[in-house]
N, C-alpha and C positions, 0 to 999 in steps of 0.2 A: 371459441375453443377454451375449455377449462384449464386454469393453470395447475401445475403440479406444485403443491405447496410444501415440497420437500426442502425448500430453501431454509431462510432464517426467520423465525418469529412469524410464520404465516405468509411471508413474502415469497413469490413464486420462484422456484428453481428453474422452471421452463414452462412454456405454454403448449407443449406437445411436439415442438420441432426445434430441438436445441441448436442444430447447425444452421438452419435457415434464419433463425432468430439471431444467431451470431453474425452471419453475413449482413444482415439488415442493420444490426447495430453498428458494425464497422463502416458501413456506407452512409450512416446518418439518417436511416429510415425506421429507427426503433427507439422505444423509450423504456428505461428500466426503472421500476419502483424501488426506491430506497427508503421507504417509509419506516422500516425497522430500525434504522440508524437514528442517532441523537443529534440535537441542535441546541446549542447554548447561545444566548444573547447577552452581549456585554454592552452597556451604555455608560454615559458619563464622560466628562472632558478628559479624564486621565486614562481612559481605556487602552489606547494603543501604548503609550509609554509604560503603563503597568504591565501589559502582557508581554512587551518587549523585554522587560526586566527579568521575566521568568522562563522564557522559552528560547529556542535556538535561532530564531529567524529575526532579521532587522525589520521592525514594524514601525519605528518612529518615521514619520514621513510618508507613510502608506497612503496613497491617494484614494479617494473615493471610487469604488468600483474595481480597484486593482486587487487581484487574487494572489495568494501566496499559500505556503503550507509551513507549519512550524511543529516543533516537537517539545513536549514536557519531558525532561529527563530526570532520573533519580540522581542523587549526589555522585554515583559511580559511572554516570554517563549512559546508563541503560534506558531504553525507551519505555516511558510510562504511558504517554498518550501521543497519538499522532492527530494533529489538528489541521483541518482545511479552513482557511480564514479569508473572509472578504469584509471590507468595511464600506458601509453606504453613506458616511459622513455624519451619522448620528448614532448607528448601532454597528457593532463588530459581531458578525455572525460566525460562530465556531461550529463546523460540521464535523461530526466524530463517528466513529464506527460503533456498532451495537454494543451496549454495555458500558459505554464510556461517559455518557452525558452526565449521569448522576454523580459519579465519583469526581469528575472534572468540575462540576459545579460546587460540590462540597469543598474541594481544595481551594478553588478560587474565592469562595466565600471566606474561607479562614485566612486568606492573604490579603484581604481588602484593607485592613487597618484604617487609616483616616483618609484614604484617597477617594476622589470623586468617581467612583464606579458602582454600578449595580450589575449583578449577575443573576440570570434566570435560566433555568433548564425550561425551554419551550418546546420540547419534544412532543408534548401532547397537543400543541397548538399548531405547529409546523412540521412539514415533512418535505423531503428532497426526492426529486426524480433526475435521472441522468440521461443524456443523449450526447452523441458525437456530432461534430459539425455537419450540417446538411438540413434537409427539410424538418426533421424532428426538433433540432435545437431551435430552428427558426420559429417553429409553431409554439414551442414552449416560451420562448422570449416574447412572442406576441401576446401570449396569455397573461403577461403582467405579473412576473414573479416578485416576490418580496426581496429576493436577492439572487444573484447568479455567481457561482465560483467556477472559474475557469482553470482546469488543472494545468499547472506549469510544467509538467513532466516532459514536454516536447524539447525543452532546452534547458542548459545549465542557468540556474538563477544568479542574479548579482550576488556576489560574495560566496558562492558555492563552488564546488570542484567536482569533477566526474572522475571516477576510477576506471570505468570501462574504457577499453581501448578503442581506437579506430574513429574515423570521422562520422560514419553512419551509425547512430545508435538505434537500437530496436524500438525505442519510444519516439523517434524524431517526428513521426507523423501523428502522434497522440493528440487528439482534439476533444477530449471529454469535458463536459460541463455538468455541474449539478445545480439545479434549480430548485429554490425554496418557495413552497406554496403553503397557504393555510390549509390545514387538514380538510376543511369543509369544501375546498375547491378540488380535491383529488378526483371526485367523480367526474367533474368537467375535464380534467386533465386525461382521465381514462378514455373519455369519449373521443380524444384526438386520434386514438388508434383505430377509430373506426371510419376515418376519412383520410383523403389525400395520400394514400399508400402507405401510411404509417402502421406499425404494429408494436405490440408489447414484446419485450424480450425479458428473459429471466436472468437470475444471478449466475447461472452457469455460463451464459453468453459473455457477460462482463468478466467473470473470472478468466475465461480463455484468452480474452484480448488482453487483460492485465499481465497474465503470465507470458504471453508471447512478447509483450512490450517491456519485460523486466520490471514492471511497476509494482513496487512493494505497497502492502497495506497492513495495517496493525492487526486486524482481526484474523488474518491468514498467515502472515509471514513473521510476526513479532513473537518471540518467546521471552521468558523471564531474564535471558542473558543478552538479548539482542542490543547492539549499539549501532548507531546509524551507519558507520563505516562498512559493516558487514553487508548491508543492503544496498550500497551505493546511494544512500539517502543524503549525503553531503551535497548531492547534485541540485536538490531543490528545496531541502527542509532546514538546512544549516547555513548561517552566514559566518564565515570563518574569522572575520575581523571585528565583529560587533562586541560590545561591552560584556560584562561579567554576568553569568546566569548559572543556574545548578546544572552540573554536569560538564561545564565548559573545560575543565582541566583535562578530563578524559578525552573529550573531542580534540583538543590541541595536542595532547602527548601522543595518542595513537596516530594521528595525521602527520605530526611533524617528526616523531622520534621512533615510533613503533609500527606495528602492523596489526590489522584487525585479526583476531584469532580464528575466525571462520570467514568464509567468502560465499556469496550468493552465485549460484550456477543455474543455467537453464539445462534441464535434462531432456534429451530426445530419446523417447521410450520405444522399445521394439513393437509394442502393441499386439504381441502374439496371443496373449491370453484374452484380450478383448476387455479387460478391466483395468481401471486406473488405480495407481496406488493411493492408499488412504493418507490423509494428512498425518505427519509423524512417522511414516514408513521409514525403516532404517535403510541406509545407503552403505554399501560395502564396495571394496575393490572387486572387479570382475572375477566371477568364480568363487568368491568367498561367502556369499549369502547364505549357503547351506551348511557352512562349517560352524559347528556350535562353539568352537573356540575363537572364532574370528571376532574382532572388535569393529563396530561400525565407524565409518569416517564421516557420517552426517546423517541428516534426516530430511525428508521432503516436507516442504511447508504446504504446498498445494499441487494438485495435478488437474489437467484439463484436456479435453479433446478439441483440438483446434481445427477450424473448418479447412485450413490449408496445410498445416504442418503436422496434423494427426496428434497422436498422444505426446504431451510434453509435461514438465513438472518444473517447479522451482524447488531448490534445495539449498540448505545451508551445510557446507562441508568444511572440514578442517583445512586451515590454510597449507598445511603440509602436503595435501593431496595434490599430485602433479597435475598441471593443467590439461595434459594429454592423456591422462589415465582413463581407461575404460572402467565403467562402474556398473553396479548391479543393485537393484532395489527390491527389497522383500515385498511380496505381494500378499493379499489376503486381508481379512478384516482386522487380524491381530498383529499385522506387520510392524506396529510400533513397539511392540512388547519384545525385548530381547530374549526372553525365556520361552517364547511360544515356539512351537514347531514350524518349520518352513514347508509350506505346500507349493508355493510358486514364486518365481522371481521374474524381474523385468530387466533385460540388458538395457543399459543407458549410456549414451554418449554425451559428453560435457560441451556446452556452449559457454565459454567464459564471460561472466558479467563483471565480477570483482576479481582482478588478477591477484595472484599470489604475492606479488611485490607491491601491492597497494599500500600507501602510507610511506613513512620515513621520508619526508620530503626535505628534511634538514640533515645534513651531515655534521655532527658534532665532533670536533677534533678530540681524540683520545690521547690523554697524557701517557707517556711511557713510564715504565716502572723506574723508580729512583734507585 
């Protein structure tokens, strides 16, 4: 079956059956091609302590084969790069989203100074494929990958904190792994989908499962203002008690003394129109989307058609939006443009991910007036 290359940089959005692909992926019977994403290799004796000093995660003492994720922040705590990281004892593999490998390599190269590290963008030599726990991941593991990164999203990482309420997190059953192979081995990897009941799945399938699991990603959910708290990314990508790194002051201040200005929500959409909102589609209070004078309260980051939950979306909304407020999303191709005419809307119900009271874990006594 021919792929639909409406994905990213030639990688298939789907292979003709998006919902069956999604089910197979969730059941561990499908493989997703992530060869459009970037991979950076860091070697040298100082590699982990060096990366530790610049990013948000505790990396000193990371055992060979142990997976984690970390964030490179700007001085104001905004997310610049989300990095999936695994060390094999000799090389630290940094798996990043599309468009990130080259600028990340350039930044790290500038920061080398006299340390014993070497940085290479190996995206032309290696590529990643993804599978969930099951026959697909077992087949990929047996094929001898250069590295395997196991996504930690299923549980709060050591030193992290979860803002989402309740004992059962939507990502509690998340078992995704990314396997790194030489690019000249990808044809052999593709042949695995011709045997043993395995099949290829496109990016739409992965997107839908990520949205339902509240799993943030840089390419889809991070804008120029995003800080980790807004996406509940302190859960797995930030160690709150590690040493100094760029952006740490914002991490500590917002968590201890303030609140994130926006919060990530899952939207359950009515699906009447049969179309999903475009990324960036404006979110309004219910009934206000068609009012030219109304001001948006958020934006959709991505939307998906889930095989069990139907049309859903992730959105960043203002913290001031009531958690039980009914919402409405503008539809159409120009739904992200506040000046564009409104032709359709989607009713939306919130599922709270980051609550409105997230943060402010420390109560600082206030001095009375003299």
